N, C-alpha and C positions, 0 to 999 in steps of 0.2 A: 789584263789590261786590250781590250778591243782594239781603243781609236786612239791618238793621243793627237791634238793638230797645235799647233802652234805659229804666232804669225811674229817673224822679226826679221831683222837683217841678213843676221850671219849667221848661220846655226850648223853645229854640228850635232851628229846623232848617232846611237847605237840603236840597233837588233832589238837586246837586251832593255832597251825603255830605259838607258842611261844616257841624258841631256848632260850636254856641254856647251854651253851658249859660248858663243867667244864675240865681243863685242868692246870695243874701248867706253871709258866713261862719257859720257856726255853730259857734262856736268855743266857746259856754255846754255843747252838748252835750257834752264831754267833761274841759271843764277842773274839774277837780276829780272827776271819772267814775272810781267804782275798780271797779264790775262793772255789767253793763249784757244780763238777760238777754231778748231777744226771744219767747222760750218759742216757737219755731216748731217744733214735733214733737220736740225736743230739751229740755234743759236747761246747753246749755252758754253760756258768758257771752263776750258779742261782743267784751267789750274787756279784762276783764284776768286770763282766763284761769281765773278762779275756778271748774270746772265743776260744778253740783250734780248728784244723780243721783234720780228717778222711782222713785216708790214706788203706783203702782195710780191714776196721775192719766193722763190719755188725751187727745190734742188735740184741737183742738174747734176751731170758726169763733172769729173773732178781730169786732174791733167793725163790719169790713166786711162780714162773713161769708163772708171766705174760709178755705177749711176747713184745718187742723192750723195755723193760726196763732196757736194759746193753749191754756188748759191747761183740764182739767175737773177741780173737784176733787172728790168723792163722797159728801160732808158727813160720813164715819165716819172714825175712829182710824187707819186701812191706808193713807189714801190722803194722799198730801204730795209735797211736791220737797223736797230737803236739800241744801243750801249748804255750803261750808267757813265754819268758823268765823269767818278774815279779814273776809270778805265783810261782815258786821255790826258788826267792829270799828274802826269808820270812827274818827277825829278827835274832838274835844270836840263841835264841831260838826259836822251830815250833814244829809242830805237824802233818804227815799224818796219816788219816783215809782214807781206803779203800776194798772195799770188794773183794775179789779174791776166782776162782775155777778153779784150773790148770785141765786141758784134762791127761798130763802128767809128771813123775820125770824128774828132770836133767837126765842125759847120763853119761859118762864117758870122751869122747871125748871133748878139748876145744871149739868145736864149740857147743858143749850143754852142758856143766857143769852147768849154770846156768841160769837163764828164769828173764829175770828182769820186774817186777811188773811198775818200775818208775823210772827216769836218766836223770840226769841235766849233765853230763858227766860223766867221770870217777870217780869213788869214790866222788862223789858231789849228793848229793840228792835222793841217789838209795836205791832203797829195790828191792833184787834177791831173787828169787826161788832158792833152792842149793848152795850150800859152796865147791867152787872150794880149791885145785885141787881135781877132780875126783868126785863131785857132791854129792848131800845126797838130801835129806829130811828135810833139814833144812830153815833157813832164815836168810838172810845175810844183815844189816845196813850200808849203807856206808853216814853217814848222811853228811861230808864234807871232801873237799880232806885234806891229809897229809897223811906222813908216816904211814901205820900199822894202821891206822883209820878206824878201823870197828867192828861191834861185832855181834858175832854167836849162832843163838840157836842151842840147841841141834838139832842131827838129830830125823826123825821119827815124826815131830811135827805136819803135815797135812797132810791129807790123797787125793788123785786124785777126780775128780768126785763129790765134794762136797766143800758146800759156807761157809767162816770164813771171821770175821772181823779182819782185822789186822788193831793194832791202833800202829806206831811208833815214840817215840818221842827224840828231840836233845835238850837238855836241860841244854849248859854250865855253865849258873848262878848258878845253884845249883849240877854242877858234876855231871848231871844224864842222862843217856842213858837208853832207856826202852821199850820193846814189845811186847801188848797186842795180843792173838789172842782168840775171842770170849768173850771178859771181861776178862780174867785171863792172871795176867803178866807170860812169859816167860822168863826162867834163860838165862842168854848172857853171853858169855866170850866174853875178849876184853879186850882194855887198862882201867886201874883202873881211869888214868886221862881223863876227856873231855876238851877239848881246847874249846874256842872261834874263830873259824873260819871263816872268809867269803867266801861268795859263789863266788867259785875261777873259773869260768864261767859263770857270770852273764850274758853274751849275747849271752847263746846259750839256745835254748828250752825248755822245758819240755817233754818229750817222755811217753807215757804208751804205753809197751807191747815192750819194745825195750830198748835197750843200746845205746845211743849217747857217741859219742867220740867226743873233743875237736878237733882235726886235722881230715883231710877228709881220711888220710891213718888209722887210729885209727883202734878200733874193736868198727864194728858199726852189732856186730853180737850180740848171746844170748837172740834172742827172746822169749816171752810169749806166751805159748799156750792154751788159758783156756777164762775166762770173767773173767771181771771188772765191777764193780759199784760204787756207789757213794762214788767218791771221794773228799775230802774235806782237805784243808791243813790253819795252822792256824799258825801265828806269834805267839803265846806263846805255851806253854806245858801245855795242857787238864793234870787236875788230876785224880788221880784213879775212884774217885768217877764219874767224870763228862765222862769218860773213859766206864763206867758201864751203866751211863744212856743212852751214846748216840747208846750202842750195844743194851739195849733194848728198844730205840724207834726208829730205823732200821731195827729192829730184827721182828717186831709187825706189822701185818699188818693194814693199814687204814681201818675203816670200811665203807662201801659203805651203806648208810642209806637210803630210800624212804619212803617218805610220799603221800600218797595218802588222797583224801575229804572222801570215802566210808570205808576206813578201813587203817589202821597200816601194812605196809610188810614194816622188816627188812629185808635187805642182807647186809652182810659180807662174806669176804676171811678167810675161815679158818681154821686155822693150825692141821692136821691131827694131834688124839690122845689127843686132847683139848677139853675138856668140855665145852660148853657154859653157864648160866644161863641167861634168860629175864628174867628184874623183872618190875614191874611198882608203880608208887606212884602216890596219886592226890594232894599231898599235898609239896612234897620233905622232907616228918619228917616221913617218914618210908617207907620198902620197900618190896615189895609182889614178892611172886615169880610165873611164869605164866609156865615156863617149861625149862627143860634141852635139850641139844642140843649134840649131840657130832660131834668133827670132823673131816672132810673128805681131809682138803687139796681142795676143791673147794668151792664155793660159796652155803651159807648156806640162809636160805629164813626162816621166820616166820611172816605171817599173824594172826593180832588179828580186828577181825569184832566189838569190843565192841563201842558204839557211845553213845552221850550222856552224859558222863563228860571226864573231861580234865584230862588228861594221862598223864606224863613223863616215860619216858622209860628207861634204860640203861641195856647194856650187859658187861657181868662180865666172868674170866674164873673163874672155880672154880680150 
């Protein structure tokens, strides 16, 4: 075997080509998952088969700078991604998880006082940047249609040209609405009661990057100018601990590891400012440091020419 390449988060491997993958079971990633859109150059649903269509949105670098691993929206009404209606017709409780990077703050005029990340009809399955009237750098969550049924974060909770992991939870079964940015809960102002309401626009599609109206003459404006990535929709409420795990899972780049017969070459996409220690073991009963490497935000490489004994390797963050 000349070369084996594996892309995983954590890995132990031996020169004899014996691979031992060490990873905790991530069952929460698929428990209750309706759809998962990696947005890696297309609008395919990697889990539920609810594939979308792209309208004038273009592939763009993701949070790690990897090309064509996110989508860019141009901030006009012709730039969006449309998903099937059933994607947003989850059960009473649901969770939306998405990464966003906004190029601009909302304005003060009606046509730009908010920018919708996701929408399934006015006041239904919606998250917007900006809180009308007048706009602000806050976030509004409109989970289901109802008079005054929306929840707002404080202003200035995000910055432009910066990636954020956003999780919004609608859980009427527990009288709970929550919103998280980078796994930290953000305080919300809104109704104290969380009624259980149906999908009032069950025949409408879901749109990313643009608000959608149930009537042709309605508000089809308020487009998003920025980047979106890794949309997940669940038919249940994720727990706080699961949200923390999801953020950790998606904010840590996968290692790209390469083994050659003549030597061991390790390659991985590093995080700037992070120190990595490369260790080896001969029997998985103790680890010996080989070297430390400082992350640059780019791909790092380490080659170990040692031959003749079976070695297991691992890379850890210090």
